[in-house]
N, C-alpha and C positions, 0 to 999 in steps of 0.2 A: 412522555412517559419513559421511565427508566428502562434501559436495555441492559441485558446481562448475557454474556457469552459463556456457554457451557461446553465442556469437552464431551465427546461421544454423541450418540443419537438419542433424541428425546422421544419417548413413547407418549402418545396422547392418553389423557385421563389417568395419569400416574402422578404420584408424589415424588418429587426430586429432593434429595437431601444435599444441601450445598456444602462445599468444602469449607475449612476454617477461614481461609482468606476471603472467599465470597460471602460467607456468613458475617464476617467482621465488616465487610463493605456495606452490606445491606443494613445491619443493625447499628453500626457506629458512624460510618461515613454518611450514609443517606438518612439515617434516623427513621427508617421505615417502621411501620406498625403492622400488626396482624390484620389481614383482609385488604392491605394495600395491593394494587395490581401492578404488574410490570410485564415487559416483553422479554422472553428468553429465546436465545438463538443457539442452535446446536452446531456441531462441527460441519454439517452439510450445508449450512446457511438457512435451514428451515426455521421459521419464526413462529412462536406460540404466545398466546396470552396466558398469564399465570397469576395466581393469587397466593400471597404469603399466608401459610397456615400455622407455622411455628416460627418464632423469632427469638434468637438468643445469640450472644457473641460467639459461642462455641458451636451451636447447631441451629441452622435455619432450614426450614422445609417450605417448599412451594408446591402448589397444586396446579397442574397443567389444565387449563380450562378449554382451550381450543386453538385452532389455527389463527395466525395473525397475518393477514394478507396485505403486506406492504413491502415491496422489493425496491430498495433505493440503489441497487447496484447499476452501474453503467453498462450499456450494451457493448462497450469497447473494452477489450482485455488489454490493459497496458502493463508491460513489464519494464521497469526502470532499472537500467544498469547505471549505478551511481558510483563515480570515482570516490574512493574512501576519503572522507573529510575529517578534519580535526574537531574534537570537542563537541560543542553544542550545535555546530553547523549540521552535522549528520542527524542529530536529534530533530532539528527543524525540518530537514528534508523528509524524514520519515513521517513526521506528524502531518505536514502539509500534503505530501503525496497521498497519504491515506485519506485525508479529507477530500482530495480531488478524485479519488476513485481508482487508484492503481490496484492491480491484483497481486503483483509481486515486486519486491525490491531486492536487487542483487548488488551488494557493495563490491566494487571491483578494485583490485590493486593494480596500479599502472606505474610506468617508469617515473612519473613525477609525483606520485603519492608521497605526502609528507609523513604519513604513518603507514606501516605495512602489516600490522597485526593489531587486533583489539579483542577484548573479551566482553563486548557489549551487546551480544545477541539478545540476551534476556531483557536487557534494558530497552532495546529497540522493539522487541515484541510487546512489551508492556506499553510503550508509547503508542504503537500501532493499535493496540487493543483499546486504549483510552480514547484515541482519536476516532476509531470506528464507532464506539459507543456514543461519543459526543455528537457526531454528525449523522447518526441514524442509519449506519450501514448494516447489512446483513452478513457481511463477511469481514474478517480481519485479514489484511494482506499477508501473504507468505513472505517472511523475511529470511534471507539466506545468510549463511556464514560468508565472510569475505573470501573472494577467490581471485586469482590472476585474470586479468582481462582476456589474455589470449586463450586461456582455458575455457572461459565462459562463452566467448564468441565462436569457439570451435565446437561447442556442444551441438548435437543434432537437434536439441529442443529449440535453440535460438537460430532460426533460419535466416531472417532478414529484419532490417530495422533502419533506424536513422541515427547516425553519430554526428554530434555537433562539434564543429571546429571553427575557431574564430578567424583562421587564415584564408579559408576558401569554402566553397560549397554553394549549392543552390539555395534559394530562399526556402524557409521552412514550409511556406504554403505550397510551393511547387513540389517539394519532397512529399508532402502529405497527399498530393493528388495521386500518387502511386498506390495509396492505400485506400482509396475510395471503394466502398463496398465491402472492405475487409473488417473482421471483428477483432483482430489482434494486431498490436504494434509494439515494437521494442524501441525504447528511447535510450540512448547512451550519452551520458553527461560526464565530462572529465572532472578531475579533482582540482584543487587550487593549482594554477599553472597550466591546466588543460592537457590535451593529448599531444604526444609527439607525432611527427609525420609518419613514422614507421607504424605506429599503432593505428592511425587513421587508414593507411593503405592496407593493413592487414584486415581491418574491418570491411573495407571495400571488397577485398578478395572473398570475403564470406557473405557478400550480398547486401551489405549495408550501404545506404545512400548517405553522402556527406551533405550536411545542411548548416546554414548560418542563421543565427537569431538577430541579425542586423549589424549595423555599423558599430554600435557601442558594445564594449566588452563587458559581459555580465559576470558577476560572481557566480561560482558554481552552484550555490544554493538557490540563487535567483533564477539561473538558467533552468534548473529542474522544475521549479514552480511554474515558470512561464511556459516551458515546452509542454508540460502536462496539461495546463489550462487550455492552450491553443489546440492541442490534439483532441481534448474533450469537446471543445467548441465546434471543431470542424467535423469530427468523426463520432463523437460520443453524445452526451446528453446535457452539456452545459448550456448549449444554445436555447434549451427549452422546447425545441421542436420534437415532435413525436413521429 
């Protein structure tokens, strides 16, 4: 069933008038009809069943029928600190990280970042929204503006996590053992070229554990997908265990 993310808080038994962009999506992209049903999700993650009552390219209205009880969010809160990547590589990481259940993505600028600024936040938010809708999530990950790595890891909000470095570090499984029973983890992946030793040591000083993803050197976008997948398997819901 189609999922639609709406801004603000939805009130039950109300008619919601969709914006021009969402009206166009319903009418033109999905080719929906009056009385078709869909799932709408508000900014709090609450999901509701809804029925289309008016449909037009410029104005579409939906009637909220009732609660929709299906929460596909992982019990593990994953924050991904991703070294800023060039072009479509960053798009790929945001799409796949969203599908794998991350809650936040923070693009970080490092000493070896090949780009140091970008104006793609709206594009990334759109990618995350489309990926959330496709995979049946109740929330769209929060995507931050790029910021310097040292600023991000010094934040009081980022207390501890795992930083990946190809030159040394414990196995990822051993590093994950430190987070057994916890509901939040920060994963820090470098850009093309990886982290410098200075950056790794600074992260260690802030409480990060250094880990390796094995003997083979992975591309940055591959490392992100692999690390999130393993974290979800060990600590989250990918294993299928309840």
